[in-house]
N, C-alpha and C positions, 0 to 999 in steps of 0.2 A: 467566435466573432471578436474576442478580446485580442488586441494587437500585442505582439511581443517585441520588446526593446531589449535585446540581449545585452546583459552587462558583463559578459565574458568571465564570470566567476569560475574558477578552476574546478574541474572534477578531480577529486583526490581520494586516496584510500581512507576508509573509516578506521580510526585508531583502535588498537586492540584492547583498550580499556573497556570497550563494550562487549557484551555477549552476543553471539550469533547462533542461528540455527545451523547445525553441522551434521551431515553435509548440507550444502545449500539445496533446498527442496526442488528447485527447477533444474539446476545442474544435474541433480540426481535422477531426474526424469529424462534427461537427454537434451535439455534446451541448449541451443548452439552458442554458448559462450566460447570465446577463443581459448580461455584457460581459466581454471577455477580461481586462481589468485587474483584475477582482474575483476571479480564479481562485486566485491564489497566496496562500492564507491558512491560518493555523494558530492554535491557542490560544497566548496569550502565554507561558505557562510552557513549552510545547513548544518554542517558538522559542528561549527562553533555554537550554534543554538542548541544542538542536541547534547553537547557537553553540559550546557547550563540546565537542560531538562534533567539530565542524569543527577546533577548535584541537588536539584530541587526535589526530586523523588526521594532522595535520602533524608531530606528534612520532613517530607510528608509521611513517608512510611519506609523506614529503614529495613524492613523485612522483605521488601520487594526490590527487583532490579529490572532494567530494561533488557529486552531480548529482540534483536533485529532479525526479521524474517526475510526481508528482501529490500533492495535499494535500487540503484540504477539498472536499467535494462536496455540493451541494444534493441533496435527495431526487430531484428530477426528473432530475438527471444520473445518479444511481445507477440509477434506473429505465431510462434510455436505454441505459446500458452493460450492465446485466443482461439486458435484452431482446436487445440486439445479440449478447451472448455466447451466449444461448440459440439464436438463429437461426443463428449460425455453427456451433455444435455440431450442430444438426439438419442443416445443409447438409453437414457433414463425414460424417455418418451416412447421407446420402442420404434424409433424411426431409423431405417437403414439409408444412410446418405454419406457422401464424402464432402470434404470442405469445398470441392469444386462446385458443388450444388448449393452453397450456403445462401445465395440470394433467393433461392426458391423457398426458403423457410424464414421469412422476415420476423415472425414472432419469436422463434428460437434465437435468432441473431440479436434481436432487441433485448431479450432476457440476458444473453451473455454480455451485451454492452453495458448493462447496469453494473457489472462487476469487472469487466475487462475492457479497457479502452481499445478502440479499433486501431490496428497497427498501421496507421496512416504515415505515408512518406511526405505528406503535405507539410511544409515548414510552418504553415499558419495554424495547424492544429495537431501538435505532437502528442503522443501518449504521455501522461504525466511522469511515469517512471523513466521515460527516455530523456527527460530534461535533466535528470540528476537532482531534482528538487523534491521528489516524492519517495516515501519509504513505507514499508509495512512493518509494524512494530507491535509488540505485545509485552506483557509483564511475566516475569519469572520470579521464583523464590530466590533467596540470597545465594543458593547453590547453582542457580542457572536452570532449574527445572521449570518448564513452561507451565503457567497457571491456566486453569480452566476459566474461560471467559464467556461461556454460554453458547458458543459456536466456534467452529474451526475457521482459521484464516482461509479465505477463498471459498468458503461455503456459500453457494449461490441460492439463498432463500431469505425470508423475512427476518430470521433470527440474527442475521448479520447486521441489521440496522442498529446504529449506536444506541438508540433508546428503546429497543424492543422490549426489554424487561422492566421498563420504568413503572408500569402500572400492574405488574403481576406480583401477587403477594405469596411468597414462599421463601424459605430460608435460602435456597439455592438462587432464586431469582434476585433476591436482595444482595447476595454475595456477588453475582455476575454484574449487577447494576453498579455496585460500589466500585468494582475493579475497572469497569469501562469508564465510569465517570472520573475516576482517579487518573487513568491514562489520558483522557481528553483534557482534564484540568491542567496537567503538567505540560502537555504539548501546546495547548492554546496559550498558556502563560508566556511562551516565547515565540508567539506569532505564527505557529503552525495552524493550518486549517484541516478539518476532518472531512473525509468523503461522506456524503449523505447516506450511502448504502453500505458502508464498510467501517466497522468500529476500529479496525486495525490500520487504516490508510490515512496518512497525514502528509501534508506537503507545504512547502514554502517557495515562493517565487514563481510558481507556474500559473497557468491560466485559471485553475480552480481557486488558487490563493487570491489572485487578483479579483476574480468574480465575487468571492465571499467577503472580501474587504472593500468592495466598491472602488477598486483602483482602476485607473484609466488604461493600464497596461501590465502585462506580465514582464518579468525580468529574466526568465529562463526559457530558452527554446531547446530544441532537440540537440543532443550530443551524440 
């Protein structure tokens, strides 16, 4: 319901000073990107802020680095991943069904929608990643090895909520909570907002960003 007033900020390549998951996890699954080189893109202002996040992390904890897992997604890629998540959830529930029958299983579909935006072509409600304003990001050590954050990226359960380990007392839970809080702190410092169900998902300029900041409109629509 939040209107979009597109500011035409350019979608550009993410500079190679950042570390990336390689190969790209969705491209590796067969997601329909036109070419692998075109995957790592975000809006120009988002990248400017991400560079500041990177510098801020070095001040907060120089033994960690940022690791980008995913960024801009074409609608066809969003559809591929949404359908895949639906099929995997049906398999987990021992339901034999195809994506053509998705509307017959509204509970399963709602579960998927908590983690994967519907691949809508409606310009009034684009998937966040298709705006170029959203990215999935985690922490790595200084050599680029991904750190354990208490759940995998895209894991569709309660453990993926940002504050899941907040009130759990154990050495591992404390470590995961510290790492998640650090990631959130450095991103929020530069006006990114965090997805309520996913510790790894942050955005700037999209409808989620506008909603969480009580802004009258988003500035990024679908690209």
